[in-house]
Backbone as CSV, one residue per row, in Angstrom:
resi,resn,N_x,N_y,N_z,CA_x,CA_y,CA_z,C_x,C_y,C_z
1,MET,14.345,-13.730,-3.611,14.221,-12.311,-3.177,12.760,-11.648,-3.523
2,GLY,12.389,-10.678,-2.679,10.878,-10.214,-2.753,11.260,-8.735,-3.858
3,THR,10.298,-8.150,-4.426,10.404,-6.974,-4.779,9.536,-6.160,-4.263
4,GLY,9.850,-4.726,-4.396,9.168,-3.532,-3.940,8.404,-2.877,-5.121
5,GLN,7.291,-2.397,-4.636,6.221,-1.696,-5.607,5.823,-0.437,-4.934
6,PRO,5.994,0.686,-5.357,5.474,1.772,-4.881,3.958,1.990,-5.392
7,VAL,3.212,2.108,-4.220,1.692,2.120,-4.348,1.144,3.955,-3.575
8,ASP,0.709,4.374,-5.064,0.032,5.746,-4.786,-1.296,5.407,-3.850
9,ASN,-1.226,5.567,-2.916,-2.571,5.308,-2.031,-3.535,6.632,-1.868
10,GLY,-2.937,7.673,-2.252,-3.768,8.810,-2.501,-3.716,9.487,-1.049
11,ILE,-2.902,8.940,-0.304,-3.174,10.018,1.068,-1.786,10.354,1.598
12,MET,-0.474,10.201,0.416,0.725,10.328,0.479,0.847,11.922,0.642
13,ARG,2.306,12.578,0.813,2.970,13.533,0.508,2.486,13.956,-0.884
14,LEU,2.394,15.331,-1.077,2.321,15.449,-2.564,3.421,15.223,-3.454
15,ASN,3.383,14.271,-4.504,4.564,14.263,-5.259,5.389,13.121,-4.664
16,GLU,5.239,12.368,-3.408,5.821,11.406,-2.924,6.234,10.451,-3.490
17,CYS,5.362,9.366,-4.181,5.968,8.467,-5.144,6.674,8.720,-5.969
18,GLN,6.296,10.064,-7.161,7.018,10.554,-8.015,8.506,10.760,-7.763
19,GLN,8.418,11.345,-6.367,10.122,11.535,-5.866,10.810,10.404,-5.584
20,VAL,10.263,9.301,-5.081,10.477,8.094,-4.789,11.236,7.498,-5.945
21,LYS,10.444,7.311,-7.066,10.571,6.576,-8.244,11.857,7.257,-8.614
22,GLU,11.868,8.649,-9.110,12.813,9.654,-9.343,14.487,9.217,-8.580
23,THR,14.005,9.291,-7.417,15.161,9.184,-6.372,16.117,8.100,-6.565
24,LEU,15.398,6.846,-6.698,15.515,5.164,-6.876,16.516,5.080,-8.270
25,ALA,15.632,6.020,-9.224,16.320,5.893,-10.539,17.600,6.600,-10.631
26,LYS,17.382,7.664,-10.252,18.715,8.526,-10.304,19.770,7.976,-9.524
27,HIS,19.640,7.620,-8.518,21.078,7.044,-7.342,21.066,5.744,-7.497
28,LEU,20.494,4.928,-7.656,20.278,3.291,-7.698,19.846,2.628,-9.141
29,GLY,19.832,3.405,-9.964,19.374,2.794,-11.326,18.404,1.744,-11.307
30,ILE,17.371,2.107,-10.286,16.332,1.083,-10.088,15.160,1.963,-10.863
31,SER,14.476,1.317,-11.692,13.195,1.546,-12.540,12.095,0.927,-12.176
32,LEU,11.395,1.731,-11.647,9.869,1.247,-11.003,8.675,1.925,-11.774
33,THR,7.390,1.338,-11.656,6.139,1.776,-12.298,5.427,1.925,-10.853
34,VAL,5.117,3.035,-10.608,4.325,3.447,-9.386,2.830,3.044,-9.810
35,VAL,2.378,2.089,-8.699,1.158,1.668,-9.117,-0.156,2.949,-8.486
36,ASP,-0.903,3.415,-9.338,-2.082,4.530,-8.864,-3.135,3.449,-8.240
37,ALA,-3.269,3.265,-6.966,-4.384,2.779,-6.433,-5.260,3.640,-5.425
38,SER,-4.892,5.008,-6.018,-5.587,6.232,-4.709,-7.001,6.239,-4.890
39,GLN,-7.801,5.918,-6.124,-9.222,5.879,-5.974,-9.777,4.705,-5.117
40,ARG,-9.263,3.507,-5.090,-9.624,2.468,-4.398,-9.369,2.747,-2.859
41,PHE,-8.048,3.202,-2.776,-8.103,3.847,-1.383,-8.845,4.465,-0.702
42,LEU,-9.254,5.567,-1.521,-10.101,6.830,-1.105,-11.599,6.165,-0.917
43,GLU,-11.980,5.456,-2.016,-13.167,4.985,-1.677,-13.627,4.202,-0.614
44,THR,-12.502,3.575,0.041,-12.652,2.559,0.979,-12.497,3.416,2.294
45,LEU,-12.089,4.594,2.273,-11.723,5.413,3.213,-13.001,6.271,3.608
46,LYS,-14.000,6.519,2.473,-14.795,7.675,2.629,-15.839,7.366,3.618
47,GLY,-15.891,8.384,4.590,-16.893,8.009,5.747,-16.156,7.716,6.853
48,VAL,-14.888,7.057,7.051,-14.408,6.381,8.249,-13.617,7.471,8.698
49,ALA,-13.999,7.763,9.989,-13.457,8.926,10.940,-12.617,8.666,11.831
50,ASP,-13.221,7.584,12.494,-11.869,6.803,13.497,-10.694,6.259,12.616
51,PRO,-9.689,7.029,13.405,-7.999,6.832,12.933,-7.584,5.166,12.954
52,GLU,-8.108,4.357,13.917,-7.971,2.885,13.880,-8.576,2.213,12.935
53,GLN,-9.898,2.547,12.505,-10.537,1.704,11.636,-9.904,2.219,9.937
54,LYS,-9.199,3.469,10.224,-8.752,4.021,8.785,-7.214,3.163,8.546
55,ARG,-6.553,3.012,9.698,-5.106,2.306,9.692,-5.431,0.724,9.313
56,LYS,-6.618,0.305,9.818,-6.749,-1.235,9.393,-7.175,-1.501,7.787
57,LYS,-8.064,-0.758,7.538,-8.396,-0.529,6.302,-7.453,-0.391,5.278
58,ILE,-6.243,0.414,5.561,-5.308,0.724,4.708,-4.383,-0.218,4.814
59,GLY,-4.293,-0.793,5.875,-3.237,-2.158,5.701,-3.820,-3.136,5.143
60,SER,-5.331,-3.516,5.063,-5.961,-4.638,4.655,-5.975,-4.446,3.188
61,LEU,-5.848,-3.199,2.423,-5.973,-2.944,1.287,-4.723,-3.386,0.630
62,PHE,-3.374,-2.877,1.426,-2.110,-3.260,1.148,-1.707,-4.583,0.820
63,VAL,-2.181,-5.140,1.900,-1.901,-6.844,2.216,-2.738,-7.582,0.522
64,ARG,-4.072,-7.017,0.484,-4.554,-7.476,-0.623,-4.390,-7.085,-2.065
65,ALA,-3.604,-6.099,-2.155,-3.362,-5.727,-3.165,-1.853,-5.997,-3.658
66,SER,-1.075,-6.645,-2.918,0.216,-7.116,-3.117,0.535,-8.006,-4.070
67,PRO,-0.539,-9.092,-4.058,-0.152,-10.256,-5.130,-1.041,-9.906,-6.391
68,THR,-1.458,-8.810,-6.625,-1.990,-8.653,-7.819,-1.904,-7.652,-8.560
69,LEU,-0.736,-6.568,-7.904,-0.266,-5.428,-8.670,-0.163,-5.363,-9.980
70,CYS,0.731,-6.617,-10.301,0.852,-6.268,-11.962,-0.495,-6.641,-12.652
71,SER,-1.702,-7.597,-12.125,-2.646,-7.569,-12.821,-3.632,-6.281,-13.194
72,GLY,-3.302,-5.206,-12.037,-3.850,-4.027,-12.014,-5.300,-4.224,-11.130
73,GLU,-5.459,-5.619,-10.877,-6.574,-5.870,-10.108,-6.736,-6.045,-8.564
74,ILE,-7.199,-5.436,-7.735,-7.352,-5.006,-6.633,-8.604,-6.131,-6.032
75,PRO,-8.279,-7.181,-5.236,-9.530,-7.930,-5.048,-10.282,-7.079,-3.524
76,ARG,-11.651,-7.564,-3.430,-12.380,-6.888,-2.622,-12.306,-7.924,-1.242
77,ALA,-11.995,-9.107,-1.100,-12.018,-9.889,-0.025,-10.407,-10.055,0.341
78,ALA,-10.077,-9.787,1.582,-8.978,-9.824,1.945,-8.694,-11.441,2.641
79,PRO,-7.632,-12.111,2.204,-7.513,-13.322,2.810,-7.197,-13.613,4.081
80,PRO,-7.595,-14.570,4.788,-7.255,-14.562,5.906,-5.906,-14.611,6.512
81,LEU,-5.199,-13.968,7.564,-3.893,-14.063,8.128,-3.601,-15.482,8.788
82,GLU,-2.675,-15.840,8.808,-2.287,-17.246,9.454,-1.939,-16.599,10.931
83,ARG,-1.424,-15.489,11.271,-1.375,-15.033,12.611,-1.739,-13.610,12.739
84,PRO,-2.137,-13.208,13.786,-2.725,-12.135,14.195,-1.702,-10.762,13.673
85,ARG,-2.189,-9.708,13.076,-1.699,-8.731,12.666,-0.654,-8.251,13.481
86,ASP,-1.207,-7.871,14.892,-0.499,-7.206,15.696,0.716,-8.377,15.982
87,GLU,0.783,-9.532,15.784,2.140,-10.543,16.007,2.788,-10.481,15.113
88,ILE,2.002,-10.427,13.900,3.308,-10.096,12.612,4.124,-8.589,12.759
89,PHE,3.448,-7.846,12.965,4.021,-6.349,13.182,4.357,-5.902,13.992
90,ASP,4.461,-6.900,15.261,4.919,-6.050,16.734,6.437,-5.840,16.584
91,THR,6.593,-4.523,16.731,7.824,-3.831,16.622,8.665,-4.035,18.427
92,GLY,7.954,-4.302,19.262,8.483,-4.372,20.806,8.553,-3.025,21.171
93,ILE,7.706,-1.952,20.404,7.794,-0.284,21.117,6.326,-0.431,21.819
């Protein structure tokens, strides 16, 4: 079974990560550590105006950050996906 790790990407609602952490602790007894990757995300998005490009950059950072969150290190080069992103996340909508 996988585990979840809340990541503060710097563009969430005010205090949203802290609220998620507190709600899960209070109601489910789950203790989480929120990873603050906001500086990395905001640096990557700096100067990017196109919403589609922003979406792709944010998604790529999350994919790259996942295996290394515990080490506190976010690699700069994304590993290639085995299947196209649209096929992986296709919701049929």
